N, C-alpha and C positions, 0 to 999 in steps of 0.2 A: 662245527661252529664257524660262522662266516667271519670275514675280516672286520666288519663293523663291530661285532660283539667283542672281538679281541681288542680293538682300539678303545672301546668304551671301558673295558676292564683295565687297560693300561692307564687311561686317564684317571679312573677312580683310585687306582693304586698309587699313582704319583701324587694326587691330591692329598691322600691320607698321609703319605710320607712327609710331604711338605709341612703338614700341620704339626709335626714334631717340634718345629721351631717355637710355636706358641705354647704347646703343652709342656715342653721342657722348661720354659721360663716359669710357668706356674708351679711345676714340680719342684724346681730348685728353690723358689722363694717360699714354698711351703715345706721345706726341709725334707723333701722326697717322701712324704707320707702318702702311702697308697690310698686312693679314694678322693684325694683333694682336687685332682684335675677335673673329675666329673662334678664335684661339688661346686667348684668355681665356674665351670661352664654353665650350669643351670642357674647360678647366681646372676650371671650376666644376662641369661635369657629372661629371668624373672624381673630384674630391676631396671634394665635399660629399655626405653620405649622402642617398640616395633620388633625387638629381638624375638619375642614370643611368636609374632606373626611369621618371621623368617624361619623359625624352627618348624612351625606348622606347615609352611610352604615346602620345606625340605622333606617332611613326611609325605606330603602330597606327591612331590616329584618321585620319591622312592616308590610309592604305590603305582604311579603311572609307568614307572620303569618296568613293571611286570608285563606291560603290553608293547612298549616301544623302546628302542635303544637310544633315543635322543634325549628324553628327560634326565637320564643319568649324567649326561654331559653338563647340563645346567646345574645338576646337583653337585658335581665335582667342583664347579666354580663357586657355588653358593656356600659350600662348607669351608672354602678358603677365606671367605670374607666375613663370615658370621661365627660367633656373635659379634655384632658391630661394637667396636670400641676395644676389643681384645686383639690388638694388631700384632703383626709379625715384628715390627720394629719396636724396641723398648723405648719408653718415654722417660723413665726415672733411671735408676741405677742399671748399669750394663749387666748382661748375663755373663757369668763366669763360666767359660767353656772348659769345664774340668774334665778329667779322664772319666769320672763317673757319669757325667752328662753325656759324653760321647758314647760310652758303653750302653747307656740307657736308650739313646736314640737309635743305635744300631739294632738292639734287641727289638725295639718297637717296630722298626722298618722290616726286620726279618719276620716278625709276626704278621705284618700286613702282607708282605710278599708271599709268605707261605699259605696264608688263607686264600689269596688270589689264585695260587697254583692249585690248591685243593678244589676251589670252585671250578677251575678249568678242567682238571682231571676227572672230576665227578660229573662232568657234563651239565653243570649248573649255570653255565654262562658267567655273567658278571654278578650274579645274585649275591654271593658271599662278600665280594669286593664292595658291593653297594652297601650292604649292612655295616661293614667295617668303616666305610667312608662316612656314613651317617652318624656312627657312634665311635669315631676315632678317639675321642677323649677317654672313653671307657677302656678301649684297647690299650691306651697309654698307661692307664692305671694298672692294667694287668701286667704290663711290662715292669712297672714299679714293684708289684708284688713278686714277680718272678725273679727279679734281681736283688731283692732286699737282703736275703740271707747271704748271697754271694758278696755283696758290698760290705756287709758287716764282717764277714770272715776275711775279706781282703784287707780291711782296715785294722785287723787285729794285731798285725805286726807293729803298727804305730803305737797301739795301746801298750803292748808288751815292752817296747822301748821306753815309753814314758813311765811305765810302772817301775822298771828297773832303775831309771834315772832318779825318780823321786824316792825310791826305797833307799838310795844312797845319800839322800839329803838328810842332814843331821839337825836342821832347825825346826821350829814349830810350823805347822801347816794350818792355815785358817781357811775354811770353806764358807762361802757366803751364798745364800739363796733367799728367795722371797718373791712376792708378786710385784714388787716395785722397789726402786732405790738400790738394787743390787750393785749396778755398775758405779753409781755415785758413792756408795759406802765403800766399795773396794778402792776407788780412787782416793777418797779422803783418808782412809786408813793407811794407804801406801804413802801419801804425802806426809802424814805425821810420823810414821815409823822410819821413813827414809832419811830423816835428820840424823839418826844415830846408827841405823842398821841398813845393811845391804839387803834390799827388799825386792823380791820377784812378785809380780802380779800379772795375771793373765790379761792380755790387751783387749781393749774395746769391749765388745760383748761376746767374746769367744767363750761361751759357757756351756756348750754341749760336749759330748764324749770326744769327738774328733778334734774340736777346737781346743779343748783343754790339752789333749795329747800333743797337738801341734805346738802349742805355746810352750809346754814343758820341754819337748825335744829340741826346740830351736832357741829358747831364751833363758831357761834356767841355768844359772852359772854355778860352778863349784864353790865359789866364795860367797854366794847368797846366804843370808842368815835367817830370813823369814820368807815364807811363801804365802801368797794370798790368791785363792782360786775361786772364781765366780762359777756357780752352777745353776743352770736353768733346766726346766723340764716341761715336757708336753704330756706326760703320762706317768703311771705308776712304774716303779722299778728303775727308772733312768738314773735318778740321783743315787739310789742304793748301789747300782752297778758302778758308777763313777767313784763313789766313796770306797768301794771294795779294793780299788788299786791306788787311789790318791791317799787314803788313810789320814784324814784330817784330825788334828788334835783338838781344835776349837771349831765349833759350827756357829754360824750366825744366820738368824732368820729375821729378815727386815720387816715382814708383815704379810698378812693374808688378805687378798682383795680379789674381786671378780674379774681377774685377768685369765684369759684362756678358758673361760667358762664353756665356750663352744666345744672344746675338747674334753674338759674335765667335769662338766655338768653341774657340780655343786661346790660350794665353798669348803665343805667338809672333805671332799675329794682332793681339792687343792691343798688343804692343810695336811692331809695324810701323805700326799706325794712330796711336799716340801719337808715334812718331818723325817723323811728317810735320811736326811743329812745328819741327824742326831745319833743314829744307831751306833756308830763306831767311835764317837768322840767322847772326851772326858768332860769338856766344858761347853755350855750352850749359852749364847748371847742372844737375847730376844728383844723385840719391840714390846716393851711393857705396856704400851697404850693399846695393844691389840688384844681384845677380850678372848678371841679364839686361841691365840698363842698362850695367853696366861692360863686358860683352862687346861690346855694340852701340857703346859709346863709342870703341872702337878704330878703327871706321870713320870717325869724325868728326875725330879728333885731327890728321890731316894738313891739314885745311882750316879747322878752327875751334878756338877756345880752349875746352877742356872743363875745367870746375871740378867736381871730385867733393867732395861734402859728406857727412860721416858723423856718426853718433852713437855709433859703436863703435870706429873706427880712428883713432889719433893720426897715422897717416901720410897721411891724406887732406889735400887742399888746405885744406879747412875741417873742423874737428872741434869738436863741441859736447858737452861732458860735462855730466851732470845729477846734482845732489845737493841734497836738502832745499830744493826750490823755487828753486834757483839753477842757471842754465845758464852754464857757463864756456866762453868762445869762444876758439878757437885758429885762427890762420891760418898755414899753413906751419910748424906746430909752435910758434909764438910765441903766448903768452897775450896776448889783446887786451882782454878785459873780461868782466864778468858781466852777465847779464840775469835778472831775476826773472820767474817764470812757472811754471805747472804742467807736469808731465812730458810731457803730450800735445803740447806746443808744441816739443819738442826738435828734431824733424826740420825743422819749418817755420822755426825760428830758424836752423838750419844752412844751409838752402837760401837764406834771405833774406840771410844774410851772404855766401853765394856770389854772389848777384846784385850786392851792393854791391862785391865784389871786381871783378866784371866791369865795373862802372860806374866803377871806379877812385876810389871814395869813401874818405874817411877814416873807416873803420869805428869806430875807437875814439871819435872825437868824437860819433858817433851813439849809442854805447852808454853813454857816461859819464853823461848826464843822463836816460836812459830809465827811466821808471817801470815798474811791473809790467805785463806784457803781458796783454791780455784774450783769452780763448778765444772762438771762434765759438759762437753759441747751438746747443744740442742736440748738442754734441760734448763729452761727458763733463763737462757743466756740473753743478756740485754745488749743490743747492738744499735748502731746509728745507721739509718737507711740512706739511700742515695738522695732522697728528697728532703733529708733533715729530720725525718720522723724517727721516733723511738720504736724499736722492734723488740718484742719478747719472743724469743725462739724456743718453743717447747714442742718441737716437731718430731721428737723421737718417741715412738711407742707409748702413746698416751693411754692412761687408764683413769678410772673414776677418782682416784686419789690425786694424781698429778694434775688432772683437769681443774679440780677445785682449787688446788694450790696455785695454779697459774692465774686463775681468775682473781684470787686474792692478791697476787702480785700486781696484776693490772689495776685492781681497785686502789691499791696503796699508792700508785704513781699518780701524782696530781698533774693536770694539764689544762691549758685553756682551749685546747683543740678537741677533736673527736677521738673516741676509742673504737677501734675496729677489731673484729674477730674473724680470722680465716681458718676454717676447719672442715675436715671431712667427717668429724665425729670419731667415736671409738668403735673398735671392732673386736671380734673374738669373744663376745659377751653372751653368745648363745641366745636362749629364749628371753634373756633380760636386756638384750641390746637396745630394743626400742625404748624401754622405760628409762634406761641409764642415759641415753642420748637426749631424750625428752627432758629429763631432770637437769642435765648439764646445760641445755639451751635455756631452760627456764631460769636457772640461777644466773647464767650469763646475761640474761635480759635486764637484770638489775644494775649491770655495770657498763655494758657497751652501748654505743650509739648506732652501730650498723654491723650486720653479720654478712659474711660471704661464705656460702656453703659450697664445698668442693665434692664432686662426684655424686653418684646415685646411691651409694651404699646406705647412708643414713639421712638422705634428703627428707624422707617423710617425717620422722620425729623432730628433726631440727627445725624444718620449715614450720611445722605445726606449732611448736612452742614459741618461736620468734613472732609468728603472726598473731598468736593469742595475746602476746605481750606488747603488740604494736611496735615492734622493733623493725626498722627497714632491713630487708633481707634480699639478697640476690644469690642466684644459683649459677655455678660454672661447672663445665664438664671436667676440668682439670685445674690444677693449682696454677699453671702458667697463665691461663686466661684470667684467673682471679687476681693474680699479681699485676697483670697488665692493666686491668680495670683500676686496681688500687692506686697504681702509679699515676693514673690520670686524674685522681681526685684528692689524694692525700696531701696534707700540708706539713710544714716542719714542726708544728706544735702537736701533731697527732701521735697517737700510740697504737701500734698494731700488734696483736697477739696471734702468732702462728701456733695453733694447737693441733698437733699430730700431722703426719703426712703419709699417706698410704702409697705403697708401691703400685705400679701400673697394672698389676693383675687383679686389682680390686676394681669393681665397677665405680 
């Protein structure tokens, strides 16, 4: 093999290794699930203009490489800059360079280098290195698969430590799951209970296996009296595995909605996965306004105490009515007390009272001296902008339920100015994503004066619905550009709703 072929092989190998920076960011933000780097690569190719042409050009260069050693040099450069938009430098949150990510990148680079060595030793020239460079995203997914079991076994020590620590905990343990309002319900329950009890709650959205273990190991204190643990899931068995060592006494399911449909496929699958939280508990607190949960609860009533909590039905075990920033709490039809707080907290207050009933606490004594409850950040938080405008910040993890709620909040705010919506739409809705985003934009058209669409992901359905309803709509590649435009036109009497914000690995 001549020197030119060796240099080409080296360039292709280096190009593939450098791409680990981009693929690692996608992998980390998709919770290291094998297959998702490839899925997002082709999402960028499909949705962003000209990326499909660049991919076709890469295929052509790869074919030409069979006859000449110079097209691969162009290919090694092309694969570093495509797909256009998925850059090396992060635009939103920084990548956390964890030990796991370091190990993953090392394994990936070892794969790349070994394949190049095999290509060289088998007298195949740069052919195998060429294939790896063209499909480096797929090779990264194979590195994810290769390291998956190792990473799980490596983390087992933290799980064992957390299991031992919580086994020694003598107070009641409440586990909360659901498609929406998990974090808000956890925070509201903690605010109420903390008046009289030393309460431990998992921070922020630390709701997976390792996040929960980390929170328990670092923050659970010996004198804590009650534990509240939020649990999330992307598939079957995850919540069951967490419950096997957390051992909750009371489980809470906030509701079932088409969130993570891309992974879970159907609402029934989501219900089954969330219902795993019930298996080991004695009491179950559910959103009584959710028909799927009510039907499922019939299977639990023979063995467990089920408390249905409602924001619409006075016949529920716990009913919370809302009017003018006041939540009126009823238990078994009897008025218990009032709680001050915005409307978005109504369901969470109802579920929190349901937990207190399951704990046999004196609910009235907790409510009597309770101040106004605080919302969780980025969940319909109302702020004042630099131009004097009112901002509704609902930028965290939007879903069809929270989107409609945000629009209702926007509608309730009166103004002499204009009402703007900035949104990339909703994601992880599988085959229903187009229709849900179209319906969201259609409903928004009755309330807003102008729409600002961010990113390519849901541009089609959002743009279609706004144009059909004659709503002025503008498109921006990212949120920074949309905010820059907004600041040039917004007035102090205007209201702006920020609905969802996607990380930069989404088109």
